Every structure is written in structure tokens, then in C-alpha cells.
N, CA, C and O of each residue as an XYZ file, in Angstrom:
588
protein
N      43.573    -20.156     20.636
C      42.476    -20.686     19.866
C      43.038    -21.363     18.628
O      43.803    -20.750     17.883
N      42.678    -22.594     18.401
C      43.106    -23.305     17.218
C      41.964    -23.295     16.231
O      40.838    -23.667     16.560
N      42.260    -22.869     15.026
C      41.239    -22.792     14.000
C      41.467    -23.911     13.009
O      42.583    -24.113     12.532
N      40.427    -24.625     12.706
C      40.498    -25.582     11.622
C      39.504    -25.133     10.578
O      38.603    -24.342     10.857
N      39.671    -25.628      9.412
C      38.747    -25.302      8.343
C      37.886    -26.527      8.099
O      38.244    -27.388      7.296
N      36.734    -26.615      8.797
C      35.903    -27.806      8.700
C      35.301    -27.941      7.306
O      35.171    -26.974      6.556
N      34.941    -29.183      6.992
C      34.284    -29.440      5.728
C      32.903    -28.809      5.743
O      32.318    -28.617      6.809
N      32.376    -28.483      4.562
C      31.021    -27.923      4.500
C      30.012    -28.879      5.125
O      30.259    -30.082      5.206
N      28.880    -28.348      5.564
C      27.852    -29.151      6.213
C      27.372    -30.309      5.354
O      26.967    -31.342      5.886
N      27.409    -30.157      4.034
C      26.886    -31.182      3.154
C      27.931    -32.221      2.771
O      27.671    -33.047      1.896
N      29.104    -32.205      3.400
C      30.137    -33.187      3.093
C      29.695    -34.554      3.586
O      29.171    -34.688      4.692
N      29.908    -35.558      2.764
C      29.588    -36.921      3.166
C      30.836    -37.773      3.045
O      31.911    -37.260      2.739
N      30.705    -39.061      3.281
C      31.867    -39.954      3.283
C      32.574    -39.957      1.938
O      33.798    -40.071      1.888
N      31.828    -39.833      0.848
C      32.459    -39.827     -0.475
C      33.310    -38.577     -0.637
O      34.434    -38.654     -1.132
N      32.793    -37.442     -0.232
C      33.554    -36.199     -0.316
C      34.800    -36.282      0.547
O      35.879    -35.869      0.122
N      34.664    -36.808      1.744
C      35.807    -36.915      2.640
C      36.863    -37.838      2.040
O      38.055    -37.541      2.121
N      36.454    -38.929      1.451
C      37.400    -39.864      0.849
C      38.152    -39.229     -0.313
O      39.317    -39.554     -0.547
N      37.496    -38.324     -1.045
C      38.147    -37.715     -2.205
C      38.814    -36.385     -1.869
O      39.302    -35.693     -2.763
N      38.836    -36.026     -0.593
C      39.323    -34.704     -0.213
C      40.818    -34.523     -0.425
O      41.320    -33.404     -0.320
N      41.527    -35.580     -0.715
C      42.961    -35.442     -0.946
C      43.284    -35.114     -2.393
O      44.443    -34.854     -2.717
N      42.299    -35.119     -3.265
C      42.571    -34.817     -4.670
C      42.818    -33.326     -4.847
O      42.207    -32.495     -4.175
N      43.720    -33.005     -5.759
C      44.064    -31.605     -5.968
C      42.886    -30.810     -6.512
O      42.767    -29.622     -6.213
N      42.013    -31.426     -7.300
C      40.854    -30.687     -7.804
C      39.881    -30.354     -6.672
O      39.276    -29.282     -6.671
N      39.729    -31.263     -5.712
C      38.867    -30.979     -4.571
C      39.441    -29.835     -3.756
O      38.710    -28.936     -3.341
N      40.754    -29.863     -3.523
C      41.391    -28.792     -2.756
C      41.281    -27.452     -3.475
O      41.028    -26.427     -2.841
N      41.468    -27.452     -4.782
C      41.343    -26.213     -5.551
C      39.920    -25.662     -5.454
O      39.729    -24.454     -5.312
N      38.931    -26.539     -5.529
C      37.539    -26.115     -5.393
C      37.284    -25.558     -4.001
O      36.608    -24.540     -3.850
N      37.820    -26.219     -2.988
C      37.667    -25.762     -1.602
C      38.253    -24.356     -1.444
O      37.631    -23.494     -0.822
N      39.423    -24.123     -1.991
C      40.070    -22.813     -1.890
C      39.276    -21.746     -2.637
O      39.163    -20.614     -2.166
N      38.725    -22.097     -3.797
C      37.877    -21.150     -4.536
C      36.638    -20.786     -3.721
O      36.226    -19.626     -3.697
N      36.049    -21.771     -3.058
C      34.873    -21.515     -2.226
C      35.219    -20.603     -1.052
O      34.430    -19.726     -0.700
N      36.383    -20.799     -0.446
C      36.810    -19.936      0.655
C      36.949    -18.494      0.167
O      36.490    -17.563      0.829
N      37.579    -18.315     -0.986
C      37.755    -16.975     -1.537
C      36.410    -16.346     -1.894
O      36.204    -15.155     -1.662
N      35.509    -17.120     -2.446
C      34.181    -16.601     -2.772
C      33.433    -16.193     -1.505
O      32.724    -15.187     -1.507
N      33.579    -16.951     -0.435
C      32.966    -16.600      0.847
C      33.462    -15.238      1.314
O      32.675    -14.414      1.780
N      34.749    -15.002      1.193
C      35.321    -13.713      1.588
C      34.750    -12.604      0.723
O      34.322    -11.570      1.236
N      34.743    -12.811     -0.578
C      34.221    -11.781     -1.496
C      32.756    -11.460     -1.226
O      32.322    -10.321     -1.397
N      32.013    -12.448     -0.811
C      30.591    -12.253     -0.554
C      30.340    -11.502      0.759
O      29.435    -10.670      0.818
N      31.117    -11.774      1.806
C      30.803    -11.245      3.132
C      31.670    -10.084      3.612
O      31.272     -9.365      4.529
N      32.828     -9.888      3.023
C      33.703     -8.819      3.494
C      33.122     -7.415      3.293
O      33.314     -6.561      4.158
N      32.421     -7.141      2.189
C      31.840     -5.799      2.043
C      30.857     -5.430      3.162
O      30.841     -4.285      3.614
N      30.048     -6.377      3.606
C      29.112     -6.102      4.698
C      29.857     -5.892      6.006
O      29.488     -5.033      6.806
N      30.897     -6.672      6.219
C      31.716     -6.475      7.424
C      32.312     -5.074      7.417
O      32.313     -4.385      8.437
N      32.810     -4.664      6.279
C      33.390     -3.317      6.167
C      32.344     -2.249      6.479
O      32.613     -1.309      7.226
N      31.166     -2.396      5.911
C      30.101     -1.414      6.130
C      29.800     -1.274      7.622
O      29.719     -0.167      8.153
N      29.638     -2.412      8.279
C      29.320     -2.376      9.710
C      30.452     -1.772     10.537
O      30.210     -0.985     11.453
N      31.667     -2.139     10.215
C      32.808     -1.616     10.972
C      32.955     -0.111     10.768
O      33.229      0.621     11.720
N      32.777      0.348      9.545
C      32.861      1.792      9.292
C      31.775      2.545     10.046
O      32.039      3.598     10.626
N      30.560      2.017     10.044
C      29.467      2.660     10.769
C      29.743      2.707     12.278
O      29.217      3.569     12.982
N      30.564      1.783     12.762
C      30.921      1.754     14.184
C      32.113      2.659     14.491
O      32.575      2.710     15.631
N      32.617      3.377     13.476
C      33.708      4.313     13.701
C      35.100      3.755     13.460
O      36.093      4.397     13.803
N      35.185      2.565     12.873
C      36.477      1.948     12.602
C      37.034      2.489     11.289
O      36.324      2.563     10.286
N      38.307      2.865     11.308
C      38.994      3.323     10.099
C      39.969      2.271      9.583
O      40.275      2.226      8.391
N      40.461      1.411     10.505
C      41.355      0.347     10.069
C      41.282     -0.847     11.018
O      40.950     -0.721     12.197
N      41.605     -2.006     10.455
C      41.603     -3.261     11.200
C      42.963     -3.901     10.970
O      43.433     -4.003      9.837
N      43.589     -4.331     12.060
C      44.890     -4.993     11.979
C      44.729     -6.399     12.545
O      44.270     -6.574     13.674
N      45.114     -7.410     11.743
C      44.932     -8.803     12.126
C      46.277     -9.521     12.028
O      46.934     -9.468     10.989
N      46.686    -10.189     13.101
C      47.907    -11.002     13.122
C      47.528    -12.467     13.247
O      46.623    -12.820     14.003
N      48.232    -13.332     12.493
C      48.019    -14.770     12.608
C      49.356    -15.491     12.668
O      50.388    -14.954     12.264
N      49.321    -16.717     13.181
C      50.530    -17.524     13.320
C      50.128    -18.991     13.356
O      49.096    -19.348     13.924
N      50.944    -19.831     12.753
C      50.649    -21.246     12.777
C      51.867    -22.095     12.475
O      52.796    -21.669     11.788
N      51.839    -23.310     13.008
C      52.847    -24.322     12.694
C      52.403    -25.628     13.335
O      51.504    -25.645     14.176
N      53.041    -26.720     12.930
C      52.724    -28.007     13.543
C      51.288    -28.434     13.353
O      50.724    -29.106     14.217
N      50.690    -28.062     12.252
C      49.326    -28.442     11.877
C      48.219    -27.699     12.611
O      47.071    -28.143     12.605
N      48.542    -26.582     13.238
C      47.485    -25.742     13.792
C      47.874    -24.277     13.596
O      49.052    -23.928     13.533
N      46.875    -23.458     13.506
C      47.119    -22.046     13.320
C      45.996    -21.240     13.931
O      44.890    -21.744     14.125
N      46.279    -20.001     14.230
C      45.281    -19.169     14.881
C      45.506    -17.699     14.551
O      46.608    -17.271     14.207
N      44.442    -16.963     14.668
C      44.554    -15.513     14.625
C      44.939    -15.096     16.032
O      44.245    -15.401     17.001
N      46.039    -14.405     16.125
C      46.579    -14.001     17.420
C      45.877    -12.754     17.972
O      45.625    -12.651     19.172
N      45.566    -11.814     17.080
C      44.937    -10.587     17.556
C      44.221     -9.864     16.425
O      44.585     -9.975     15.255
N      43.202     -9.128     16.808
C      42.510     -8.207     15.905
C      42.385     -6.894     16.663
O      41.890     -6.862     17.789
N      42.835     -5.814     16.039
C      42.668     -4.497     16.647
C      41.922     -3.596     15.679
O      42.130     -3.645     14.467
N      41.059     -2.785     16.234
C      40.239     -1.845     15.475
C      40.637     -0.447     15.911
O      40.698     -0.160     17.106
N      40.905      0.418     14.956
C      41.275      1.790     15.312
C      40.450      2.784     14.501
O      39.970      2.489     13.407
N      40.306      3.978     15.085
C      39.609      5.052     14.384
C      40.611      5.830     13.527
O      41.773      5.438     13.420
N      40.172      6.902     12.933
C      41.017      7.703     12.058
C      42.214      8.337     12.737
O      43.174      8.715     12.066
N      42.175      8.459     14.047
C      43.290      9.012     14.807
C      44.205      7.931     15.370
O      45.151      8.233     16.097
N      43.925      6.663     15.034
C      44.738      5.563     15.533
C      44.373      5.099     16.927
O      45.096      4.305     17.529
N      43.252      5.589     17.449
C      42.815      5.197     18.789
C      41.953      3.935     18.700
O      41.211      3.759     17.733
N      42.047      3.062     19.696
C      41.257      1.827     19.689
C      39.753      2.112     19.666
O      39.278      3.070     20.275
N      39.026      1.270     18.957
C      37.569      1.358     18.900
C      37.000      0.107     19.544
O      37.394     -1.005     19.194
N      36.095      0.274     20.465
C      35.403     -0.837     21.111
C      34.129     -1.117     20.315
O      33.349     -0.198     20.062
N      33.905     -2.377     19.915
C      32.788     -2.714     19.038
C      31.570     -3.297     19.741
O      30.542     -3.509     19.097
N      31.652     -3.559     21.022
C      30.547     -4.212     21.727
C      29.245     -3.449     21.495
O      29.127     -2.262     21.801
N      28.271     -4.176     20.943
C      26.956     -3.602     20.703
C      26.856     -2.689     19.492
O      25.789     -2.132     19.239
N      27.931     -2.520     18.739
C      27.912     -1.600     17.597
C      27.781     -2.299     16.246
O      27.501     -1.653     15.237
N      27.982     -3.617     16.222
C      27.896     -4.363     14.958
C      27.155     -5.668     15.191
O      27.094     -6.173     16.312
N      26.595     -6.204     14.119
C      25.990     -7.536     14.218
C      26.993     -8.608     13.825
O      26.839     -9.773     14.192
N      28.017     -8.218     13.080
C      29.063     -9.182     12.760
C      29.917     -9.391     14.009
O      30.313     -8.429     14.668
N      30.194    -10.638     14.324
C      30.977    -10.938     15.512
C      32.464    -11.020     15.146
O      32.828    -11.148     13.977
N      33.299    -10.944     16.164
C      34.730    -11.086     15.912
C      35.035    -12.481     15.382
O      35.925    -12.636     14.547
N      34.319    -13.495     15.848
C      34.517    -14.849     15.331
C      34.182    -14.928     13.838
O      34.885    -15.599     13.082
N      33.132    -14.259     13.418
C      32.779    -14.246     11.997
C      33.849    -13.532     11.171
O      34.196    -13.977     10.077
N      34.363    -12.437     11.695
C      35.429    -11.722     11.008
C      36.682    -12.602     10.928
O      37.346    -12.652      9.893
N      37.000    -13.295     12.030
C      38.139    -14.215     12.020
C      37.966    -15.277     10.947
O      38.906    -15.583     10.213
N      36.766    -15.838     10.855
C      36.512    -16.869      9.843
C      36.774    -16.354      8.437
O      37.319    -17.078      7.604
N      36.393    -15.119      8.165
C      36.649    -14.546      6.840
C      38.147    -14.441      6.561
O      38.597    -14.719      5.449
N      38.908    -14.044      7.563
C      40.344    -13.910      7.346
C      41.064    -15.254      7.377
O      42.115    -15.398      6.754
N      40.519    -16.243      8.091
C      41.039    -17.604      7.956
C      40.813    -18.083      6.523
O      41.709    -18.655      5.903
N      39.625    -17.846      6.013
C      39.319    -18.255      4.636
C      40.245    -17.578      3.634
O      40.740    -18.226      2.712
N      40.480    -16.293      3.804
C      41.348    -15.568      2.877
C      42.781    -16.084      2.956
O      43.437    -16.252      1.928
N      43.263    -16.331      4.152
C      44.613    -16.878      4.310
C      44.703    -18.255      3.670
O      45.663    -18.547      2.956
N      43.713    -19.098      3.919
C      43.702    -20.445      3.361
C      43.625    -20.421      1.836
O      44.279    -21.226      1.174
N      42.841    -19.516      1.276
C      42.723    -19.431     -0.181
C      44.032    -18.985     -0.823
O      44.390    -19.458     -1.901
N      44.737    -18.085     -0.169
C      45.992    -17.569     -0.724
C      47.194    -18.454     -0.424
O      48.111    -18.560     -1.239
N      47.191    -19.089      0.743
C      48.352    -19.871      1.198
C      47.876    -21.180      1.824
O      47.955    -21.349      3.041
N      47.382    -22.105      1.001
C      46.883    -23.371      1.548
C      47.955    -24.083      2.368
O      49.113    -24.163      1.958
N      47.567    -24.585      3.502
C      48.485    -25.320      4.355
C      49.438    -24.437      5.146
O      50.474    -24.908      5.616
N      49.101    -23.177      5.295
C      49.974    -22.223      5.987
C      50.304    -22.652      7.412
O      51.306    -22.215      7.978
N      49.476    -23.492      7.984
C      49.664    -23.904      9.375
C      50.474    -25.194      9.511
O      50.755    -25.620     10.631
N      50.846    -25.810      8.425
C      51.530    -27.104      8.466
C      53.042    -26.975      8.632
O      53.643    -25.960      8.279
N      53.630    -28.026      9.175
C      55.078    -28.141      9.342
C      55.653    -26.928     10.074
O      55.204    -26.613     11.176
N      56.639    -26.239      9.483
C      57.229    -25.071     10.133
C      56.249    -23.903     10.172
O      56.424    -22.970     10.955
N      55.234    -23.951      9.342
C      54.155    -22.982      9.388
C      54.463    -21.642      8.764
O      55.401    -21.484      7.983
N      53.646    -20.693      9.134
C      53.744    -19.344      8.600
C      53.111    -18.381      9.590
O      52.392    -18.779     10.506
N      53.393    -17.128      9.382
C      52.754    -16.078     10.163
C      52.564    -14.881      9.251
O      53.196    -14.777      8.199
N      51.693    -13.987      9.662
C      51.463    -12.819      8.828
C      50.494    -11.850      9.456
O      50.078    -11.979     10.607
N      50.158    -10.878      8.643
C      49.239     -9.845      9.113
C      48.453     -9.264      7.952
O      48.898     -9.255      6.804
N      47.283     -8.787      8.291
C      46.436     -8.029      7.385
C      46.313     -6.622      7.948
O      46.129     -6.440      9.151
N      46.414     -5.644      7.084
C      46.140     -4.254      7.447
C      45.032     -3.798      6.505
O      45.259     -3.572      5.317
N      43.828     -3.669      7.061
C      42.645     -3.315      6.284
C      42.314     -1.868      6.596
O      41.825     -1.553      7.681
N      42.583     -0.992      5.641
C      42.430      0.442      5.846
C      41.237      0.942      5.030
O      41.252      0.899      3.800
N      40.213      1.412      5.727
C      39.005      1.870      5.052
C      39.195      3.249      4.434
O      38.596      3.548      3.401
N      40.007      4.083      5.041
C      40.241      5.431      4.527
C      40.918      5.382      3.167
O      40.527      6.094      2.243
N      41.939      4.535      3.051
C      42.671      4.388      1.792
C      42.067      3.332      0.879
O      42.510      3.176     -0.258
N      41.062      2.604      1.356
C      40.433      1.511      0.628
C      41.468      0.467      0.202
O      41.554      0.099     -0.969
N      42.253     -0.002      1.182
C      43.283     -0.997      0.901
C      43.181     -2.170      1.871
O      42.711     -2.033      3.001
N      43.627     -3.303      1.402
C      43.763     -4.493      2.227
C      45.134     -5.073      1.920
O      45.326     -5.743      0.906
N      46.076     -4.809      2.802
C      47.450     -5.273      2.624
C      47.634     -6.558      3.419
O      47.276     -6.632      4.594
N      48.198     -7.568      2.763
C      48.430     -8.861      3.396
C      49.914     -9.184      3.289
O      50.450     -9.312      2.188
N      50.565     -9.313      4.422
C      51.966     -9.716      4.471
C      52.008    -11.116      5.061
O      51.555    -11.340      6.184
N      52.557    -12.058      4.296
C      52.595    -13.467      4.697
C      54.044    -13.935      4.699
O      54.795    -13.652      3.765
N      54.434    -14.651      5.746
C      55.803    -15.141      5.902
C      55.783    -16.652      6.105
O      55.273    -17.139      7.114
N      56.337    -17.393      5.152
C      56.463    -18.844      5.291
C      57.733    -19.174      6.057
O      58.789    -18.594      5.808
N      57.622    -20.106      6.987
C      58.801    -20.603      7.691
C      59.236    -21.900      7.013
O      58.409    -22.654      6.502
N      60.533    -22.147      7.015
C      61.020    -23.403      6.465
C      62.339    -23.765      7.125
O      63.075    -22.906      7.611
N      62.612    -25.053      7.128
C      63.878    -25.541      7.652
C      64.843    -25.643      6.484
O      64.500    -26.163      5.422
N      66.029    -25.153      6.686
C      67.054    -25.183      5.645
C      68.305    -25.824      6.223
O      68.517    -25.817      7.435
N      69.103    -26.362      5.372
C      70.370    -26.912      5.822
C      71.395    -26.785      4.708
O      71.048    -26.633      3.537
N      72.649    -26.850      5.087
C      73.768    -26.760      4.160
C      74.601    -28.022      4.345
O      75.070    -28.301      5.449
N      74.785    -28.778      3.282
C      75.517    -30.038      3.357
C      76.888    -29.886      2.716
O      77.020    -29.331      1.625
N      77.888    -30.380      3.397
C      79.241    -30.433      2.853
C      79.733    -31.851      2.951
O      79.631    -32.468      4.011
N      80.261    -32.381      1.876
C      80.803    -33.728      1.877
C      82.288    -33.664      1.560
O      82.726    -32.852      0.745
N      83.065    -34.536      2.217
C      84.506    -34.606      1.971
C      84.898    -36.061      1.839
O      84.377    -36.922      2.547
N      85.795    -36.324      0.953
C      86.380    -37.656      0.820
C      87.886    -37.527      0.853
O      88.445    -36.596      0.273
N      88.518    -38.412      1.496
C      89.977    -38.387      1.551
C      90.472    -37.203      2.356
O      89.777    -36.655      3.212
N      91.732    -36.827      2.036
C      92.358    -35.707      2.763
C      91.713    -34.451      2.292
O      92.065    -33.365      2.752
């Protein structure tokens, strides 16, 4: 699944034309973070009521596309929890929240060599740990003249 971060519904040609400005990008990232802050508490409530104690999310991206590779839900004993019919929040909605959080913290994580990472959201400890790894190409140059 390739995830893109589409423009808001109210974007018009003027907004699209100015989307390369750093102030527009900063505003976009702030909006993504605000979206997470607004909706993550409800997601947590629903997941806890469904018996989830922790959520583990892996993502990976490069070459201008990125995706969430997996989401696992476990109970307090580390056993998988099946959510079908137990929550109104969908896995796609949860993915969108974590795409937004990744984008707000690491804009362009899917570009060039890309990045990968994981979220460990633990309800028992009330923690959200995010480990992010940027990939990059490196080289070592040596020059010689003469003997």
C-alpha cells in the first residue's frame, strides 16, 4: 500500500501553486500534528476497551513512496488481539494518524533513500515510543596527484 498525504479538500489551484513554500509546508506539518493530537485519544480509548494493551506499527519508505508495513495489537500478556467488530475506528484511520505523526516529525521520510521506523504505543505504561531511521547514501573520496 502506498500512502500519500493528499492536500486538504479545500485546496485550490492557488494553494497548490504555493505548496512549495516553506511556510506552507510548516503549516501543513502543524496541521498533521494537530490532527494526531485531536484523534489519538479517542483511538486509544476504543483500543483499550477492545482489550488492547499495546500497538506496534512498522513503516518503510524510499523512492518517493512510503507505507505502513504492519500494525499489531496485543493484550497485557502479549497475545494478539483481533479488533473486528470491537471498534469504530478503522485500521485505515489509525494508519492515517500515524502517517500524519511521521510526516509531522520527519517531513519527506519517504523521499530518496527514505527511512523506516516503528511506533510502540503502550497503554499500560502510557508511552508512545517512536524510533525513526533515515537512510542516506555516503561516499568517501580520495584524490591523488603525481606519484
